[in-house]
N, C-alpha and C positions, 0 to 999 in steps of 0.2 A: 914427869915419869914417863917412861919409853915402853911402850906397849908390844907385844910378839903375837904370834899366831902359831895356833897350832891346829892340823886338818887331818881328821880320824874317818873312816868309813868304817862302821859298824852294824852293815844292815839297816833294817830300817832307819832314816835318819829321826822320825818322831822318838823313837826310844833312845835316841844317844843325846837330844839336850838337856831334857831334866837332870839325868846323874851329874851334869859339871854345873848347872845354874846355882847349887846350893854352896858352891866354894869362894870364900873370900879371893878375890884376886881376879876371878872370872868376870871379865866386861861384859862380855856378849858371844853368846853363841847362837849360829846361823845354818838353818839346814839349806842343804844346796848340794849341787853334784861336782865331782871334778874327775880328771884323770881320761877324760874321752879326747873324740877328735870333731864332735859338733860344736860348734859354736853358738851359746844362749840357750840350751836345749831346754825342752820341758820336761815335764814330770813322765807324761805318757812317751815322749820318745826315750827318756834314758830307760824306762820300765820294758822296753821294748828289747831290751839288751843289745841294741843295733848301733849305740853311740860310743860306747866303749867307756861311757862315766858310771861312776858308783856313786848312789846315795853316800853323803858325807855331811860332818858339822866342821865349820871353821871356829875356833875359840879367840875370841880375842882376850889375852890375860896381861896382867902385871907379873914380870918375872921377880919383882921385889917382894910379892907376897904369896906367890906360888908357883913354883917351879914347871918347867916342861917335864921334867922326872917324874915330878907328882902327876902331873895330867896323863903322861904315859901309864902311870899303873893304875888309874882311875879306869882309863879305857880298856885295859885289860879283863878289868873286873864288870865290863859291861856286854861281853861278846862270848861267844865258843870259837875261840882261835884254831881248832882243829877241826871246822868244816870247812872245806876246799870249794863248795855249791852255793854257799851264804850262808843267812842266818837265820835260825829259827822256821818259821814259818814261811819265810821270802827266799825263795831259790832262785838263783841266776846270776851273772857276770855284775849286775848293777847293785848288788847285796852282798858282794863279797869283803871281807874285811882288807884295812890296809891304814899302817901310819904313812902319812906324806909329811916328809921331811924338808923344813925350809931350806937348812944349811947342814954344813959338816958336823957340826955339836949335836943338830936334831938328829941326824942321821945315825951317828955314835953311841947316843942313848937308846936311840928306839932299839938299835942292834944288839945291844947289851941287853937292854930291858928283855927282848924275846928270846935271847940265850939263857938268863938267867930264869925265866918262866919256865924255858925247857927244861931246866936241870933241876928245878923243885919236884918234879916226877908227877904233879899235880892231875896232870894229863896223859892218859896213856897213848893216845894218838899225836902225831907229828904235830906244831905249831905252825901253822901253813899262811896265818896273816902275812900279806907284803908287806914290804917295805920301800916306799917309791917317792921318787923325786916329786915333790909338789910341783902341780902344772896352774892352770887357771882354775879356779873355786867361782863357781855361778849359783848364787842365791836361789833357792827353790821360790816357788809363787807363794806369794802373803800367806796362803791359808794353809802353807805347809808349816809354817813359823811358830815356834812356841804351841805347837799342837798341843800339847800336853795342858796348856793353860786355858786353851780355846774349848778343848772337846774332851774334858777331864774323863766324863765316864766311858766314851769310845775309846781313848787312849786308855786307860787301865784293863779292858775289856782285852784290847790288843794285845798289850804287853803282856797280860797272863795269856791269853788264848793262843798266842803265837809260839810259846813254850819257854820264852826269853825268860821271865820271872822264876818260873821250877828251876830252870836251868841253874842260875844265878845264886838262887837261894841253895840248893842242893851243892853248888862247889863251894860257893863263899861263904854262907850261912848268913849271919844278920849281920857280918862284918861290915857290911855297904849300906 
């Protein structure tokens, strides 16, 4: 069984792990940082918006069970792809959205998916999520991993209080 990787930046990485964990074929979801110029950055450094990194997740998946295209579709349904300044309660460069592709196939799938989302007319503003080549992914500190399981009460308060859950429910309904 050959595993593949997908990397998505969708604002706060705490809120990006849980949606992917429930799918068959997803073997691991790691919170971390990517896209910047600092080697092995810390959470505090990334949040300073001076390292160039974004909070992101790295998904290890079995493509014979769940496809990259399916993962990209799930990703779109977790974010506000029209916000150029971050996501929900979290603003700044480290919270901007992006799909980081590993190869030409992932790039093509991501670009096509973005175009198709734009064409739905679901969003009145332009889709501003970046599609960028993957670079080194640095796992975040242990207490950030699987945060929704370790701190369920705080996680739920944050997911709702940040505006993420209300936005997703308004846009996608109970579909996800």
